[in-house]
mmCIF file of the N, C-alpha and C atoms, coordinates in Angstrom:
data_MODEL
# 
_entry.id   MODEL 
# 
loop_
_atom_site.group_PDB 
_atom_site.id 
_atom_site.type_symbol 
_atom_site.label_atom_id 
_atom_site.label_alt_id 
_atom_site.label_comp_id 
_atom_site.label_asym_id 
_atom_site.label_entity_id 
_atom_site.label_seq_id 
_atom_site.pdbx_PDB_ins_code 
_atom_site.Cartn_x 
_atom_site.Cartn_y 
_atom_site.Cartn_z 
_atom_site.occupancy 
_atom_site.B_iso_or_equiv 
_atom_site.pdbx_formal_charge 
_atom_site.auth_seq_id 
_atom_site.auth_comp_id 
_atom_site.auth_asym_id 
_atom_site.auth_atom_id 
_atom_site.pdbx_PDB_model_num 
ATOM 1   N N  . UNK A 1 1  ? 9.723   18.792  -19.437 1.00 0.00 ? 1  UNK A N  1 
ATOM 2   C CA . UNK A 1 1  ? 8.726   18.032  -18.701 1.00 0.00 ? 1  UNK A CA 1 
ATOM 3   C C  . UNK A 1 1  ? 9.343   16.629  -18.551 1.00 0.00 ? 1  UNK A C  1 
ATOM 4   N N  . UNK A 1 2  ? 9.452   16.210  -17.386 1.00 0.00 ? 2  UNK A N  1 
ATOM 5   C CA . UNK A 1 2  ? 9.976   14.947  -17.047 1.00 0.00 ? 2  UNK A CA 1 
ATOM 6   C C  . UNK A 1 2  ? 9.165   14.213  -16.032 1.00 0.00 ? 2  UNK A C  1 
ATOM 7   N N  . UNK A 1 3  ? 9.428   12.920  -15.932 1.00 0.00 ? 3  UNK A N  1 
ATOM 8   C CA . UNK A 1 3  ? 8.686   12.134  -15.044 1.00 0.00 ? 3  UNK A CA 1 
ATOM 9   C C  . UNK A 1 3  ? 9.638   11.646  -13.988 1.00 0.00 ? 3  UNK A C  1 
ATOM 10  N N  . UNK A 1 4  ? 9.156   11.489  -12.729 1.00 0.00 ? 4  UNK A N  1 
ATOM 11  C CA . UNK A 1 4  ? 9.904   10.989  -11.709 1.00 0.00 ? 4  UNK A CA 1 
ATOM 12  C C  . UNK A 1 4  ? 9.372   9.751   -11.138 1.00 0.00 ? 4  UNK A C  1 
ATOM 13  N N  . UNK A 1 5  ? 10.020  8.656   -11.085 1.00 0.00 ? 5  UNK A N  1 
ATOM 14  C CA . UNK A 1 5  ? 9.434   7.451   -10.486 1.00 0.00 ? 5  UNK A CA 1 
ATOM 15  C C  . UNK A 1 5  ? 10.169  7.141   -9.224  1.00 0.00 ? 5  UNK A C  1 
ATOM 16  N N  . UNK A 1 6  ? 9.321   6.855   -8.226  1.00 0.00 ? 6  UNK A N  1 
ATOM 17  C CA . UNK A 1 6  ? 10.044  6.450   -7.006  1.00 0.00 ? 6  UNK A CA 1 
ATOM 18  C C  . UNK A 1 6  ? 10.445  5.009   -6.953  1.00 0.00 ? 6  UNK A C  1 
ATOM 19  N N  . UNK A 1 7  ? 11.215  4.565   -6.009  1.00 0.00 ? 7  UNK A N  1 
ATOM 20  C CA . UNK A 1 7  ? 11.707  3.161   -5.898  1.00 0.00 ? 7  UNK A CA 1 
ATOM 21  C C  . UNK A 1 7  ? 10.641  2.325   -5.399  1.00 0.00 ? 7  UNK A C  1 
ATOM 22  N N  . UNK A 1 8  ? 9.644   2.791   -4.714  1.00 0.00 ? 8  UNK A N  1 
ATOM 23  C CA . UNK A 1 8  ? 8.517   2.033   -4.250  1.00 0.00 ? 8  UNK A CA 1 
ATOM 24  C C  . UNK A 1 8  ? 7.212   2.693   -4.491  1.00 0.00 ? 8  UNK A C  1 
ATOM 25  N N  . UNK A 1 9  ? 6.191   1.916   -4.683  1.00 0.00 ? 9  UNK A N  1 
ATOM 26  C CA . UNK A 1 9  ? 4.775   2.442   -4.839  1.00 0.00 ? 9  UNK A CA 1 
ATOM 27  C C  . UNK A 1 9  ? 4.403   3.366   -3.663  1.00 0.00 ? 9  UNK A C  1 
ATOM 28  N N  . UNK A 1 10 ? 3.490   4.261   -3.898  1.00 0.00 ? 10 UNK A N  1 
ATOM 29  C CA . UNK A 1 10 ? 3.060   5.147   -2.823  1.00 0.00 ? 10 UNK A CA 1 
ATOM 30  C C  . UNK A 1 10 ? 2.308   4.512   -1.603  1.00 0.00 ? 10 UNK A C  1 
ATOM 31  N N  . UNK A 1 11 ? 1.806   3.329   -1.866  1.00 0.00 ? 11 UNK A N  1 
ATOM 32  C CA . UNK A 1 11 ? 1.049   2.647   -0.845  1.00 0.00 ? 11 UNK A CA 1 
ATOM 33  C C  . UNK A 1 11 ? 1.948   1.658   -0.109  1.00 0.00 ? 11 UNK A C  1 
ATOM 34  N N  . UNK A 1 12 ? 3.310   1.703   -0.326  1.00 0.00 ? 12 UNK A N  1 
ATOM 35  C CA . UNK A 1 12 ? 4.189   0.709   0.457   1.00 0.00 ? 12 UNK A CA 1 
ATOM 36  C C  . UNK A 1 12 ? 5.118   1.606   1.356   1.00 0.00 ? 12 UNK A C  1 
ATOM 37  N N  . UNK A 1 13 ? 5.051   1.169   2.660   1.00 0.00 ? 13 UNK A N  1 
ATOM 38  C CA . UNK A 1 13 ? 5.831   1.862   3.640   1.00 0.00 ? 13 UNK A CA 1 
ATOM 39  C C  . UNK A 1 13 ? 6.744   0.885   4.418   1.00 0.00 ? 13 UNK A C  1 
ATOM 40  N N  . UNK A 1 14 ? 7.913   1.391   4.802   1.00 0.00 ? 14 UNK A N  1 
ATOM 41  C CA . UNK A 1 14 ? 8.681   0.500   5.574   1.00 0.00 ? 14 UNK A CA 1 
ATOM 42  C C  . UNK A 1 14 ? 8.635   0.894   7.080   1.00 0.00 ? 14 UNK A C  1 
ATOM 43  N N  . UNK A 1 15 ? 8.568   -0.164  7.902   1.00 0.00 ? 15 UNK A N  1 
ATOM 44  C CA . UNK A 1 15 ? 8.498   0.066   9.328   1.00 0.00 ? 15 UNK A CA 1 
ATOM 45  C C  . UNK A 1 15 ? 9.826   -0.715  9.951   1.00 0.00 ? 15 UNK A C  1 
ATOM 46  N N  . UNK A 1 16 ? 9.948   -0.694  11.226  1.00 0.00 ? 16 UNK A N  1 
ATOM 47  C CA . UNK A 1 16 ? 11.083  -1.349  11.867  1.00 0.00 ? 16 UNK A CA 1 
ATOM 48  C C  . UNK A 1 16 ? 10.935  -2.853  11.660  1.00 0.00 ? 16 UNK A C  1 
ATOM 49  N N  . UNK A 1 17 ? 9.700   -3.309  11.486  1.00 0.00 ? 17 UNK A N  1 
ATOM 50  C CA . UNK A 1 17 ? 9.534   -4.748  11.560  1.00 0.00 ? 17 UNK A CA 1 
ATOM 51  C C  . UNK A 1 17 ? 9.330   -5.308  10.067  1.00 0.00 ? 17 UNK A C  1 
ATOM 52  N N  . UNK A 1 18 ? 9.338   -4.401  9.118   1.00 0.00 ? 18 UNK A N  1 
ATOM 53  C CA . UNK A 1 18 ? 9.203   -4.881  7.781   1.00 0.00 ? 18 UNK A CA 1 
ATOM 54  C C  . UNK A 1 18 ? 8.365   -3.835  7.007   1.00 0.00 ? 18 UNK A C  1 
ATOM 55  N N  . UNK A 1 19 ? 7.656   -4.319  5.903   1.00 0.00 ? 19 UNK A N  1 
ATOM 56  C CA . UNK A 1 19 ? 6.925   -3.473  5.003   1.00 0.00 ? 19 UNK A CA 1 
ATOM 57  C C  . UNK A 1 19 ? 5.452   -3.456  5.287   1.00 0.00 ? 19 UNK A C  1 
ATOM 58  N N  . UNK A 1 20 ? 4.848   -2.348  5.117   1.00 0.00 ? 20 UNK A N  1 
ATOM 59  C CA . UNK A 1 20 ? 3.334   -2.237  5.312   1.00 0.00 ? 20 UNK A CA 1 
ATOM 60  C C  . UNK A 1 20 ? 2.664   -1.744  4.079   1.00 0.00 ? 20 UNK A C  1 
ATOM 61  N N  . UNK A 1 21 ? 1.449   -2.247  3.771   1.00 0.00 ? 21 UNK A N  1 
ATOM 62  C CA . UNK A 1 21 ? 0.652   -1.760  2.745   1.00 0.00 ? 21 UNK A CA 1 
ATOM 63  C C  . UNK A 1 21 ? -0.393  -0.814  3.340   1.00 0.00 ? 21 UNK A C  1 
ATOM 64  N N  . UNK A 1 22 ? -0.516  0.453   2.775   1.00 0.00 ? 22 UNK A N  1 
ATOM 65  C CA . UNK A 1 22 ? -1.494  1.378   3.369   1.00 0.00 ? 22 UNK A CA 1 
ATOM 66  C C  . UNK A 1 22 ? -2.040  2.041   2.278   1.00 0.00 ? 22 UNK A C  1 
ATOM 67  N N  . UNK A 1 23 ? -3.392  2.143   2.145   1.00 0.00 ? 23 UNK A N  1 
ATOM 68  C CA . UNK A 1 23 ? -4.095  2.790   1.042   1.00 0.00 ? 23 UNK A CA 1 
ATOM 69  C C  . UNK A 1 23 ? -5.302  3.474   1.631   1.00 0.00 ? 23 UNK A C  1 
ATOM 70  N N  . UNK A 1 24 ? -5.428  4.795   1.385   1.00 0.00 ? 24 UNK A N  1 
ATOM 71  C CA . UNK A 1 24 ? -6.536  5.593   1.936   1.00 0.00 ? 24 UNK A CA 1 
ATOM 72  C C  . UNK A 1 24 ? -7.795  5.267   1.258   1.00 0.00 ? 24 UNK A C  1 
ATOM 73  N N  . UNK A 1 25 ? -8.985  5.329   1.944   1.00 0.00 ? 25 UNK A N  1 
ATOM 74  C CA . UNK A 1 25 ? -10.229 5.073   1.322   1.00 0.00 ? 25 UNK A CA 1 
ATOM 75  C C  . UNK A 1 25 ? -10.777 6.446   1.009   1.00 0.00 ? 25 UNK A C  1 
ATOM 76  N N  . UNK A 1 26 ? -11.396 6.609   -0.176  1.00 0.00 ? 26 UNK A N  1 
ATOM 77  C CA . UNK A 1 26 ? -12.047 7.815   -0.471  1.00 0.00 ? 26 UNK A CA 1 
ATOM 78  C C  . UNK A 1 26 ? -13.153 8.274   0.409   1.00 0.00 ? 26 UNK A C  1 
ATOM 79  N N  . UNK A 1 27 ? -13.413 9.517   0.633   1.00 0.00 ? 27 UNK A N  1 
ATOM 80  C CA . UNK A 1 27 ? -14.394 10.013  1.562   1.00 0.00 ? 27 UNK A CA 1 
ATOM 81  C C  . UNK A 1 27 ? -15.752 9.410   1.314   1.00 0.00 ? 27 UNK A C  1 
ATOM 82  N N  . UNK A 1 28 ? -16.118 9.369   0.113   1.00 0.00 ? 28 UNK A N  1 
ATOM 83  C CA . UNK A 1 28 ? -17.479 8.823   -0.292  1.00 0.00 ? 28 UNK A CA 1 
ATOM 84  C C  . UNK A 1 28 ? -17.744 7.325   0.060   1.00 0.00 ? 28 UNK A C  1 
ATOM 85  N N  . UNK A 1 29 ? -16.702 6.633   0.278   1.00 0.00 ? 29 UNK A N  1 
ATOM 86  C CA . UNK A 1 29 ? -16.773 5.162   0.555   1.00 0.00 ? 29 UNK A CA 1 
ATOM 87  C C  . UNK A 1 29 ? -16.460 4.893   2.073   1.00 0.00 ? 29 UNK A C  1 
ATOM 88  N N  . UNK A 1 30 ? -16.014 5.866   2.811   1.00 0.00 ? 30 UNK A N  1 
ATOM 89  C CA . UNK A 1 30 ? -15.632 5.655   4.266   1.00 0.00 ? 30 UNK A CA 1 
ATOM 90  C C  . UNK A 1 30 ? -16.809 5.164   5.075   1.00 0.00 ? 30 UNK A C  1 
ATOM 91  N N  . UNK A 1 31 ? -18.035 5.595   4.966   1.00 0.00 ? 31 UNK A N  1 
ATOM 92  C CA . UNK A 1 31 ? -19.325 5.159   5.634   1.00 0.00 ? 31 UNK A CA 1 
ATOM 93  C C  . UNK A 1 31 ? -19.613 3.678   5.260   1.00 0.00 ? 31 UNK A C  1 
ATOM 94  N N  . UNK A 1 32 ? -19.417 3.376   4.008   1.00 0.00 ? 32 UNK A N  1 
ATOM 95  C CA . UNK A 1 32 ? -19.676 1.929   3.536   1.00 0.00 ? 32 UNK A CA 1 
ATOM 96  C C  . UNK A 1 32 ? -18.651 0.941   3.985   1.00 0.00 ? 32 UNK A C  1 
ATOM 97  N N  . UNK A 1 33 ? -17.429 1.352   4.005   1.00 0.00 ? 33 UNK A N  1 
ATOM 98  C CA . UNK A 1 33 ? -16.361 0.353   4.511   1.00 0.00 ? 33 UNK A CA 1 
ATOM 99  C C  . UNK A 1 33 ? -16.172 0.362   5.922   1.00 0.00 ? 33 UNK A C  1 
ATOM 100 N N  . UNK A 1 34 ? -16.385 1.588   6.549   1.00 0.00 ? 34 UNK A N  1 
ATOM 101 C CA . UNK A 1 34 ? -16.166 1.712   8.083   1.00 0.00 ? 34 UNK A CA 1 
ATOM 102 C C  . UNK A 1 34 ? -14.752 1.872   8.413   1.00 0.00 ? 34 UNK A C  1 
ATOM 103 N N  . UNK A 1 35 ? -13.892 2.286   7.627   1.00 0.00 ? 35 UNK A N  1 
ATOM 104 C CA . UNK A 1 35 ? -12.434 2.445   7.926   1.00 0.00 ? 35 UNK A CA 1 
ATOM 105 C C  . UNK A 1 35 ? -12.034 3.731   7.108   1.00 0.00 ? 35 UNK A C  1 
ATOM 106 N N  . UNK A 1 36 ? -10.943 4.340   7.532   1.00 0.00 ? 36 UNK A N  1 
ATOM 107 C CA . UNK A 1 36 ? -10.388 5.439   6.800   1.00 0.00 ? 36 UNK A CA 1 
ATOM 108 C C  . UNK A 1 36 ? -9.171  5.022   5.899   1.00 0.00 ? 36 UNK A C  1 
ATOM 109 N N  . UNK A 1 37 ? -8.635  3.809   6.077   1.00 0.00 ? 37 UNK A N  1 
ATOM 110 C CA . UNK A 1 37 ? -7.572  3.356   5.286   1.00 0.00 ? 37 UNK A CA 1 
ATOM 111 C C  . UNK A 1 37 ? -7.530  1.796   5.417   1.00 0.00 ? 37 UNK A C  1 
ATOM 112 N N  . UNK A 1 38 ? -6.967  1.162   4.325   1.00 0.00 ? 38 UNK A N  1 
ATOM 113 C CA . UNK A 1 38 ? -6.652  -0.154  4.450   1.00 0.00 ? 38 UNK A CA 1 
ATOM 114 C C  . UNK A 1 38 ? -5.225  -0.302  4.790   1.00 0.00 ? 38 UNK A C  1 
ATOM 115 N N  . UNK A 1 39 ? -4.867  -1.074  5.838   1.00 0.00 ? 39 UNK A N  1 
ATOM 116 C CA . UNK A 1 39 ? -3.422  -1.143  6.328   1.00 0.00 ? 39 UNK A CA 1 
ATOM 117 C C  . UNK A 1 39 ? -3.165  -2.578  6.667   1.00 0.00 ? 39 UNK A C  1 
ATOM 118 N N  . UNK A 1 40 ? -2.168  -3.156  6.001   1.00 0.00 ? 40 UNK A N  1 
ATOM 119 C CA . UNK A 1 40 ? -1.829  -4.529  6.178   1.00 0.00 ? 40 UNK A CA 1 
ATOM 120 C C  . UNK A 1 40 ? -0.372  -4.727  6.204   1.00 0.00 ? 40 UNK A C  1 
ATOM 121 N N  . UNK A 1 41 ? 0.138   -5.633  7.078   1.00 0.00 ? 41 UNK A N  1 
ATOM 122 C CA . UNK A 1 41 ? 1.543   -6.047  7.153   1.00 0.00 ? 41 UNK A CA 1 
ATOM 123 C C  . UNK A 1 41 ? 1.813   -6.975  5.925   1.00 0.00 ? 41 UNK A C  1 
ATOM 124 N N  . UNK A 1 42 ? 2.883   -6.655  5.220   1.00 0.00 ? 42 UNK A N  1 
ATOM 125 C CA . UNK A 1 42 ? 3.233   -7.517  4.126   1.00 0.00 ? 42 UNK A CA 1 
ATOM 126 C C  . UNK A 1 42 ? 4.018   -8.775  4.487   1.00 0.00 ? 42 UNK A C  1 
ATOM 127 N N  . UNK A 1 43 ? 4.417   -8.788  5.789   1.00 0.00 ? 43 UNK A N  1 
ATOM 128 C CA . UNK A 1 43 ? 5.104   -9.910  6.404   1.00 0.00 ? 43 UNK A CA 1 
ATOM 129 C C  . UNK A 1 43 ? 6.430   -10.222 5.684   1.00 0.00 ? 43 UNK A C  1 
ATOM 130 N N  . UNK A 1 44 ? 7.197   -9.245  5.242   1.00 0.00 ? 44 UNK A N  1 
ATOM 131 C CA . UNK A 1 44 ? 8.448   -9.439  4.649   1.00 0.00 ? 44 UNK A CA 1 
ATOM 132 C C  . UNK A 1 44 ? 9.299   -8.206  4.993   1.00 0.00 ? 44 UNK A C  1 
ATOM 133 N N  . UNK A 1 45 ? 10.602  -8.459  4.915   1.00 0.00 ? 45 UNK A N  1 
ATOM 134 C CA . UNK A 1 45 ? 11.517  -7.354  5.044   1.00 0.00 ? 45 UNK A CA 1 
ATOM 135 C C  . UNK A 1 45 ? 12.244  -7.147  3.720   1.00 0.00 ? 45 UNK A C  1 
ATOM 136 N N  . UNK A 1 46 ? 11.998  -7.968  2.688   1.00 0.00 ? 46 UNK A N  1 
ATOM 137 C CA . UNK A 1 46 ? 12.564  -7.904  1.361   1.00 0.00 ? 46 UNK A CA 1 
ATOM 138 C C  . UNK A 1 46 ? 11.791  -6.819  0.520   1.00 0.00 ? 46 UNK A C  1 
ATOM 139 N N  . UNK A 1 47 ? 12.358  -5.873  0.035   1.00 0.00 ? 47 UNK A N  1 
ATOM 140 C CA . UNK A 1 47 ? 11.710  -4.956  -0.788  1.00 0.00 ? 47 UNK A CA 1 
ATOM 141 C C  . UNK A 1 47 ? 11.052  -5.514  -2.092  1.00 0.00 ? 47 UNK A C  1 
ATOM 142 N N  . UNK A 1 48 ? 11.751  -6.475  -2.775  1.00 0.00 ? 48 UNK A N  1 
ATOM 143 C CA . UNK A 1 48 ? 11.159  -7.041  -3.922  1.00 0.00 ? 48 UNK A CA 1 
ATOM 144 C C  . UNK A 1 48 ? 9.891   -7.854  -3.730  1.00 0.00 ? 48 UNK A C  1 
ATOM 145 N N  . UNK A 1 49 ? 9.872   -8.516  -2.606  1.00 0.00 ? 49 UNK A N  1 
ATOM 146 C CA . UNK A 1 49 ? 8.679   -9.378  -2.259  1.00 0.00 ? 49 UNK A CA 1 
ATOM 147 C C  . UNK A 1 49 ? 7.565   -8.421  -1.785  1.00 0.00 ? 49 UNK A C  1 
ATOM 148 N N  . UNK A 1 50 ? 8.017   -7.302  -1.060  1.00 0.00 ? 50 UNK A N  1 
ATOM 149 C CA . UNK A 1 50 ? 6.992   -6.371  -0.659  1.00 0.00 ? 50 UNK A CA 1 
ATOM 150 C C  . UNK A 1 50 ? 6.311   -5.586  -1.826  1.00 0.00 ? 50 UNK A C  1 
ATOM 151 N N  . UNK A 1 51 ? 7.056   -5.241  -2.775  1.00 0.00 ? 51 UNK A N  1 
ATOM 152 C CA . UNK A 1 51 ? 6.392   -4.563  -3.960  1.00 0.00 ? 51 UNK A CA 1 
ATOM 153 C C  . UNK A 1 51 ? 5.531   -5.450  -4.657  1.00 0.00 ? 51 UNK A C  1 
ATOM 154 N N  . UNK A 1 52 ? 5.891   -6.701  -4.827  1.00 0.00 ? 52 UNK A N  1 
ATOM 155 C CA . UNK A 1 52 ? 4.948   -7.665  -5.501  1.00 0.00 ? 52 UNK A CA 1 
ATOM 156 C C  . UNK A 1 52 ? 3.714   -7.825  -4.632  1.00 0.00 ? 52 UNK A C  1 
ATOM 157 N N  . UNK A 1 53 ? 3.853   -8.019  -3.407  1.00 0.00 ? 53 UNK A N  1 
ATOM 158 C CA . UNK A 1 53 ? 2.550   -8.231  -2.546  1.00 0.00 ? 53 UNK A CA 1 
ATOM 159 C C  . UNK A 1 53 ? 1.751   -6.962  -2.465  1.00 0.00 ? 53 UNK A C  1 
ATOM 160 N N  . UNK A 1 54 ? 2.345   -5.785  -2.342  1.00 0.00 ? 54 UNK A N  1 
ATOM 161 C CA . UNK A 1 54 ? 1.650   -4.531  -2.357  1.00 0.00 ? 54 UNK A CA 1 
ATOM 162 C C  . UNK A 1 54 ? 0.906   -4.308  -3.605  1.00 0.00 ? 54 UNK A C  1 
ATOM 163 N N  . UNK A 1 55 ? 1.509   -4.557  -4.806  1.00 0.00 ? 55 UNK A N  1 
ATOM 164 C CA . UNK A 1 55 ? 0.832   -4.310  -6.012  1.00 0.00 ? 55 UNK A CA 1 
ATOM 165 C C  . UNK A 1 55 ? -0.385  -5.306  -6.204  1.00 0.00 ? 55 UNK A C  1 
ATOM 166 N N  . UNK A 1 56 ? -0.127  -6.463  -5.793  1.00 0.00 ? 56 UNK A N  1 
ATOM 167 C CA . UNK A 1 56 ? -1.258  -7.495  -5.834  1.00 0.00 ? 56 UNK A CA 1 
ATOM 168 C C  . UNK A 1 56 ? -2.436  -7.050  -4.911  1.00 0.00 ? 56 UNK A C  1 
ATOM 169 N N  . UNK A 1 57 ? -2.187  -6.643  -3.692  1.00 0.00 ? 57 UNK A N  1 
ATOM 170 C CA . UNK A 1 57 ? -3.281  -6.162  -2.816  1.00 0.00 ? 57 UNK A CA 1 
ATOM 171 C C  . UNK A 1 57 ? -3.973  -4.916  -3.472  1.00 0.00 ? 57 UNK A C  1 
ATOM 172 N N  . UNK A 1 58 ? -3.210  -3.939  -3.988  1.00 0.00 ? 58 UNK A N  1 
ATOM 173 C CA . UNK A 1 58 ? -3.768  -2.670  -4.525  1.00 0.00 ? 58 UNK A CA 1 
ATOM 174 C C  . UNK A 1 58 ? -4.607  -3.014  -5.735  1.00 0.00 ? 58 UNK A C  1 
ATOM 175 N N  . UNK A 1 59 ? -4.193  -3.946  -6.626  1.00 0.00 ? 59 UNK A N  1 
ATOM 176 C CA . UNK A 1 59 ? -5.024  -4.200  -7.808  1.00 0.00 ? 59 UNK A CA 1 
ATOM 177 C C  . UNK A 1 59 ? -6.224  -4.995  -7.324  1.00 0.00 ? 59 UNK A C  1 
ATOM 178 N N  . UNK A 1 60 ? -6.239  -5.747  -6.310  1.00 0.00 ? 60 UNK A N  1 
ATOM 179 C CA . UNK A 1 60 ? -7.351  -6.495  -5.869  1.00 0.00 ? 60 UNK A CA 1 
ATOM 180 C C  . UNK A 1 60 ? -8.425  -5.453  -5.236  1.00 0.00 ? 60 UNK A C  1 
ATOM 181 N N  . UNK A 1 61 ? -7.928  -4.560  -4.421  1.00 0.00 ? 61 UNK A N  1 
ATOM 182 C CA . UNK A 1 61 ? -8.815  -3.571  -3.826  1.00 0.00 ? 61 UNK A CA 1 
ATOM 183 C C  . UNK A 1 61 ? -9.395  -2.579  -4.825  1.00 0.00 ? 61 UNK A C  1 
ATOM 184 N N  . UNK A 1 62 ? -8.634  -2.193  -5.760  1.00 0.00 ? 62 UNK A N  1 
ATOM 185 C CA . UNK A 1 62 ? -9.127  -1.181  -6.694  1.00 0.00 ? 62 UNK A CA 1 
ATOM 186 C C  . UNK A 1 62 ? -9.967  -1.814  -7.775  1.00 0.00 ? 62 UNK A C  1 
# 
């Protein structure tokens, strides 16, 4: 039994213009929030800065 850690969090994606934070909203909260996901540009092309920003946003949302 082993663990596998990815280089970047599951809610962090790279696009051609930089990194994007994307987190799906649970079905029971979609009507309340009015969206299916939170999606924000992290305004950086640096992975280290993107990880920090994405984790900060994720902890705030959760």
